[in-house]
C-alpha positions in Angstrom: -75.3 4.1 -59.0 -72.4 2.5 -60.7 -69.2 1.5 -59.0 -65.9 2.3 -60.7 -63.2 -0.3 -60.5 -60.9 0.5 -57.6 -63.3 3.0 -56.1 -63.6 2.9 -52.3 -66.5 3.8 -50.2 -66.3 7.3 -48.6 -66.0 6.0 -45.1 -63.0 3.9 -45.9 -61.4 6.8 -47.8 -62.0 9.2 -44.8 -60.6 6.6 -42.4 -57.5 6.1 -44.6 -56.9 9.9 -44.8 -57.3 10.2 -41.0 -54.8 7.4 -40.4 -52.5 8.9 -43.0 -52.6 12.3 -41.3 -52.1 10.8 -37.8 -49.2 8.6 -38.9 -47.4 11.4 -40.8 -44.5 12.8 -38.7 -45.3 16.2 -37.4 -42.6 18.9 -37.3 -41.4 19.1 -33.7 -42.3 22.4 -32.0 -40.5 23.6 -28.9 -42.6 23.7 -25.9 -43.2 27.0 -24.2 -41.7 25.7 -21.0 -38.4 24.8 -22.7 -38.3 28.3 -24.2 -38.9 30.0 -20.9 -36.3 27.8 -19.1 -33.8 28.6 -21.8 -34.4 32.4 -21.5 -34.1 32.3 -17.7 -30.8 30.3 -17.9 -29.3 32.8 -20.5 -30.4 35.7 -18.3 -28.8 34.1 -15.2 -25.5 33.5 -17.0 -25.5 37.1 -18.2 -26.2 38.4 -14.7 -23.4 36.2 -13.2 -20.9 37.4 -15.8 -21.8 41.0 -15.1 -21.5 40.5 -11.3 -18.2 38.8 -11.7 -16.9 41.6 -14.0 -18.1 44.4 -11.7 -17.0 43.0 -8.3 -14.5 40.2 -8.8 -12.6 40.7 -12.1 -10.0 43.1 -10.6 -10.1 42.8 -6.8 -7.1 45.1 -6.2 -7.3 48.8 -7.2 -4.9 49.4 -10.1 -3.1 52.2 -8.4 -2.0 50.0 -5.5 1.1 47.9 -5.8 1.5 44.6 -3.8 4.5 46.0 -1.9 2.5 49.0 -0.7 -0.4 46.8 0.4 2.0 44.5 2.3 3.7 47.4 4.1 0.3 48.7 5.3 -0.9 45.3 6.4 2.3 44.2 8.2 3.0 47.6 9.8 -0.3 47.7 11.6 -0.2 47.6 15.4 -1.5 44.4 16.8 -4.5 44.5 19.1 -3.8 44.5 22.8 -4.3 41.2 24.6 -7.6 41.0 26.5 -7.4 40.9 30.3 -9.7 38.7 32.5 -11.2 41.7 34.3 -13.0 43.1 31.2 -15.4 40.2 30.9 -18.7 40.2 32.6 -19.0 37.8 35.6 -22.1 35.7 36.3 
């Protein structure tokens, strides 16, 4: 068996290849947890936007004017004052 100049034994070559592979920067993959958290956050933002649009975007009906609402609210009869005899006694 003749040795060639600059030839390395197989074990050293395998070790160098392994070190080279381990030291090589790997492309970063997103973890499954980060993906799931992102999907849940996007779904919640969409749900909140939908809820706001349906129930809070226009709280007053379009056919009601502020003057008409004020007239109804301020023209209501006030509740009668409670008397002491209506309460239960111990």
